[in-house]
N, C-alpha and C positions, 0 to 999 in steps of 0.2 A: 205567757198569757193564755188563759183557757179559751178554746174555740167554742163558738156556738154550734148547735147541732148541724146546721147547714154547712158551715165551714168545715167541720170535722168530716162529714160524709164526702164532701168534695175532695178533701185531702186523702182520705182512704181510697177513694175511687182512682185518684191519680197514682198513688203508690202501687196498688194492685195492677193497674194497667201497665205501669212502667217496669214492673218486676219480671225478670226472665223466668224465675222459679217461684213457686208458691210463697207468698210473703207471710211469715209467721206473726202471731199476735205480739210477741215480744219485740220483733223488729218494727212493726207498725207503731206500737205504743211509744217506743223510744224515739222514732222519727217525728211523731206529732207532739210528743211531750205531754201525753195524757195518760190517765190511769187505765190499766188494762180492762177493768170492768166497763168503763165508759166506751172504750174502743170496741169491745166485744158486743155491747148492746147496739152500737151504731152499725156494726157489721151485720148483725142478725136482722136489723131493719132493712139494710141494703139488700141482703140476700132475698128477703121476702118481697121487696119492691121489684127487683129484677125478675123474680119468678112469676109474679102476677101481672106485670105490665107487658104490653106488646112490644118487647125489645128483642133485638137479635142476639144479645148476649145474656149470660147469667154468671153469678159469682158462686163458686163451689169451694167447700172446705176439703182440700186434698193434701195428702202427704204432710200433714202437720201445719198447713198454711192455707192461704186463700189465693185463688187464681180465676181469671176470666175464661169462660168457655163459650163457644157458639152454641145456640140452642139446637136440639135435634131436628126441628122442622126446617132448619136452614142448611143442614149438612150437605144436601145434594148440590145446591148452588155454590156453596163454599168449596166443595170437592172439585167442581169444574173449574173454579177460579184457581185453586192451588195447583191443580194439574197443569195449568197453562204457565205456571211460574217456574216450577222446578221438578226434577225427576223424583219418582216416589221412593220412599224407604221400603225396602223389601224384607219380608220375613217369611221363611219357608214353613211348611207344615211340620217337618221334624223339629224346627226351632221352637214352634209353639208347643209341641208335645213336651219337649225338654224343659221349656219354661214352666209348663204346668207342673211337672215333677218337682222342680226346684221350689216353686211357690208353695206347694202343699206339703213338702217334706223337709223344708229348709231348717237348719243348714244341712246340706247334703254333699257328699263327695262325688267326684267323677265316676269312680267304680260303682258306687251305689246307683247313680243315674243310669249307667250302662247296664247294670243288672236288671233294672226295672224296664228299660226300653228294649233291651236285647240287641242293641247295635252300638257301634263305636260312636261316642258323642263328643269327642275332643274338638272336632271342627265346629260343631254346633255351639259348644260352650264358648269357643273363641269368638264366634259371631255375636252371641248374646253379650259377651263382655264388651265387644267393640260398639255395640248398640247401646251400651250402658243400662241394659235391662236387668243385669245381674252384677254382683260384685263378689270379691273373695271375702271370706269370713274366718281367716286363720286356718289352722290345720287341726285335723282330728287326732286325738291322743290314742292312736292305735298303731300297729306295725306299719312302717312306711310313712306315717304322718301325712296322709293325702290332704290336698287343699279342700276346704269347705266352701260352698257357694250358697248365696242367698239372694233374694230379690232386692232391687235397688230402689232408691227414691224415684228414679225415672220410671220404674215399673208402676209405682203407685200413681204417678201423674198420668201415664198412658191409660191406665185402667180406671182412673177417676176414684181412687180409694183414699180414705183418710189414713188408714193403717191396715195391717194384715188381718186384724180381727174382722174386717169387713169382707174378707174373701168369702165368696158364696160356696155352696156345696159343689163338689166336682161336676155333678150333672149340669149345674148352671154355668160352668166355666166357659163352654162353647158360646153360650148366649152373651156372656160378659165380653168375651174376646171379640165377638161380632160387633158389639156396640163400641168397644174401645178402639178396635183396629179398622172399623169402617167396612165390615164385611157385608156388602150389599149386592153381591153377584154370585152367591152360593159358595159352597166349599170347593176350594181349588185342588186339583190333583197335584202330585209331585212332578212338576214340569220345569224346564229351564226358565220359561216365561210364565208369569201368573197374572190374572186380572188385577187391576188397580182399584184402590178405594181410598177412604179417608177416615181419620179418627175424629174423636169428639172435639179435639183442639184445632181441627182444620188442617192436619198434616196428612198428605196423601201417602198411602202405603198399599201393598198388595194383599189380597185376601188369601190367607193360608191357614185357616183354623180347622183343626180336627183333633179331638182327643180320642184315641182308640179305646175300644172296649177292654183290651188287655191291660192298657195303662190304668184305666179307671178301676178295674178289678184289683190290680196289685196295690194301687194307692190306698184303697179303702178296705183291703183285706186285713182283719185283725190278726189272723194267724201269721201272715207275712210280717206284719209289724212286730209281733212278739218274737218271731224267729230272728229278725234283724237286731232287735234289742238284746236278745240272749247272746247272739254272736258278737256284738259289740262289747258286751260285758266280759265274755271269755277272752277277747283280744286284749282288753284293758288289763285284766288280771295277769295275762301272760306277759304283757309289757312291764308291769310292775315287778313280776318275779324275775325277769331278765335283768332289770335295773338293779334289783337288790343283790343279785348274784355277781 
C-alpha cells in the first residue's frame, strides 16, 4: 500500500536514524516499497526542512547514502558529552599527511607514498587500515607487484563527502580535515599525547592536522607526475618483455 507523504517521511527518518552506515536510495526504496523518485523527492524535502529549522541534527548525502549528523553549532556541547563517555580515537599528524597522499594520488603504492613523504610509512599505513580509513585496491602491474591503497567508505563518512569528486583542492585539505576531525585547538605537534576534539558525527578524536609544504608541492607538481607516469610505463614495458621471454 502506498504511503501518504507524512507516513513516508516518518519511515525515512526512522530508517536513516537506525542505520549504522549511510542508507542508500535503493535500500530505502526497497524497505518502504515505494518508487525511488518518490523517495528521493521526500528525502530532498526532509534535508531542506532539517537545514532550515532550529533542530540539533541534519540529514546529509554522504558516501552514496543518507545519514544524520549533528549541526556545527552544537559540536562543542556534543564534544564534551562524547569525551565523558569513551576515550578518543587518535590520529597522528604523519597519519593525516599519509592519508592526504592516498586521497589525492589513489590508487597508490606504499613505495610511492614513501617517496613522496620521504619517510617509512609502513606503520602509518597499518594504522590507517586498522582505522578503516583506507583499503587495499589490488596490486600494481609492475616489478614486485606492490599493493595499491585507496581511501575507504569510512573516509568519505568521516569527511562528509558524497564521493571523491567532492575532494577540495589540496590547499583546502587542512580546513576540511579540521572540520571533519574536530580540530578546535590548533595544529598539534608530533607528541605522544595530543589534544582531543570531535568530528561532525560526534566522535571524539585528537587534533593532528598538517599537510607539509613539501607534500603539497610534490602532490601538485606536474613534472613529478609526468616523471612518475613515465617510470610506471617503462616498468610495465619491462615486465611485458620479461613475460614474453
